[in-house]
N, C-alpha and C positions, 0 to 999 in steps of 0.2 A: 405362476400367475402373478401379474403385476397389480398391486393393490393401489387403488386411488387414495391419495392423501390430500391434505390441505395445507396451504401456506399459512404463515403466521398472520398476515393481513386478513386472509379469509376467516381464520378462526376468530380474530379480533372483531371482525364485522358481525359474525354470527352471534357472538357473545354479548355484544354491546347492549341489546335490550334488557339483559338480565342484571347488568352491573350498575351499582350506585356510584362507583368510581372506576376509572380504567385500571386494568391489570398492568403490572410492571412487565417489561419486555422479558425478563427472566421467567416469570410465571407463564407467560404465553408460550415461551419455548418449552417449558415443562409440559404444558397442555398438549403441544404438538407431539412431543415424544411419547406421552401417554396414549394419545390417539393412535399414533403409528403402531405402537406395541399392541394395543387392543385390536386393531384391524388385523394384524398378523396372527395373533392367537385366535381371534374369532373365526378366521378362515378354516380352522381345524378343530376348534373347541367352542361349543355353544356357550359363550359368555353373555351375549345379549342378542335378542331377536332383532334389534335395530341394526341394519347393515350399512346404510349409506353414511359416509363420514359427516355430511352436513347435518343429518338427523341425529347422529350420536352427539355432535357438539350441542345442538339445540336441546334435545330431550334429556340427555344425561349431564353433560358439562354445564349447560346453562342453568338448569334447575338446581343442581348441587352448588354451583358457585353463588347463585342467588341466596340459597339457604346459608351458605358460609358467611355472607355479609349481614345476616340477621341473627348470628349466634349471640346468646346472652354474654354480657361482659364478665370478665373475671374467670373464665373457664381455664382449667389446667389440664384436664384429661377427658377424652371423649372416646366412647366405644361405638363403632359402626356395627350394629347388630344385623348379621346376615348380609355381609358386604357385597357378595357376588363379584362383579367386575371392578369393585372399588368405589361404588357410589352409595352414599355421598362422601365417604371418609377420605378418599384421596384428593378430590378437589378441595375439601375443607383443609386438608393438610397443606396443600400448595399455597393457600392464601393465609394460613395461620401456622407458619413453620415452627413456632415455639410451643404449640399445643401438642400434648402427648396423645396421639391418635392410635387406637388399636382397631384393627380390622378383624372382625369375627366372621369366619366362613368355614363351615364344616365340610363342604364338598372339596375333595382333595385336588381336583383339577383347577378349580377356581382359586383355592388357596395357593397353589403353585404359581398361578398367574400373578396373584397379589404379591407374592415374594419377589417375583421377577420384576414387577413394576416398581416396587420399593427400591430394589437394587439398581435398576436402570435410571430411576429418577434421583437416586442419591438421597433418599429420605430416611429419617429416623423412625418412621412408622413401624409399629409392631403388627405382626400377623398372628392371630390365634386360630390355628387350623384345626379346630374342634368345636363341638357344640358349646355354646356359651354356658349352658347349664353345668358343664364339666369344669369350669373355672373355679378356683377356690371361693368358697361361699363369702368370704370377707372382702373379696375384690370388688370394689365399687368405683364408679366414675362420676365426675361432675356433670356429665351429660351422656345420654345414650340416644343415638340416631337410628331411625328405621326408615327404609324406603323399599317398596316393591318386594316385601318378604311374603313367603307363603303363610297362610292362616294368620293374618295380621293380629286378630284379637288374642289368639293364644300366644303369639310372639310378644305382644305388649306385656302380658302377665310375666313372662320370663325376663323381659327387658327391664321391667320395673324393679325387679330384685337387684339389679345392678346399678341403680341410680342412688347415690348417697342422699341422705336427708338434705333438703334445700337444693338438691341438684335438679337437672332439667331432662325432660323427655322431648326429643325433637323428631317429629314425624312428617315426612313428605308424603302427602296423600291427596285424595280428592276432597273438595269441599263437601261433597255428598256423604262421604264416610266420616267426616269430622265428628258428628254427633255421636256415632257409635263408639268412636275411639275415646272421646272424653267420658262417655258413660262407663266404659270398661275400666277406667282408672280414676275413680272418684277421689283418690288420695292425692291428686295433682290439681293445682290451680291453673286452669287453661286460659290462654289468651285467645283473642279472636284470630281466626286463620288469616294468614298473609297470602294474598293471591299472587301466584307466580306469573310474571309477564309472559305474553305470547301463549297463554293457556286459557282454555274455556273454564276449567274448574280445578286445576292443580293448585295446591296451597302448602305452605309451611305452617305446621301446628306446633306451638310451644307450650309445654306444661311444666310448672315447677312443683317439685315434691313438697308437700306440706310439712314434712318432718314428723307426721303422725301416722300411725298404722291405718291402713285403708279400712 
């Protein structure tokens, strides 16, 4: 079966509404390689329910690259909690190559895809192919990102344990769910949701750890 792919100009056109500044040609090429690999794997392994290349670029790449451009300054290490097919961690890594990104994914097939994506793209990204709860208790990050995880409220509690004091929680969610998320983590100082372009209700939600027990 021949898989439909997209050219770099097509990817650039689809991503333009989500970007505050244009991506470098090298990053666009990495996006194309990532998309091609995702399409090949998704044909035999259910990595994402979104199948059309254009929709993958809009829904997954666009949203995550938008979030990448709104990361707090000064981050050194970020955990993508429940990474799935690499969103948002891999797009974040592509535009922040110096950031130490760890992709946490407990499902073995998805973790195998993530390792292949990291190898194919030549990234330094780490893949933690186990439940995040199994990581050493002292291992914490300057930011933890969550997107489309199962049982978000329960996941938030586990993710919060991995945010160092004064670190950040980054949640890609719907504006309708923002109130429940902020209420679930009162130990964080939450900013107003940032609406994602080309979306009716999707938003980036940023919360900073207060440094005090919840």
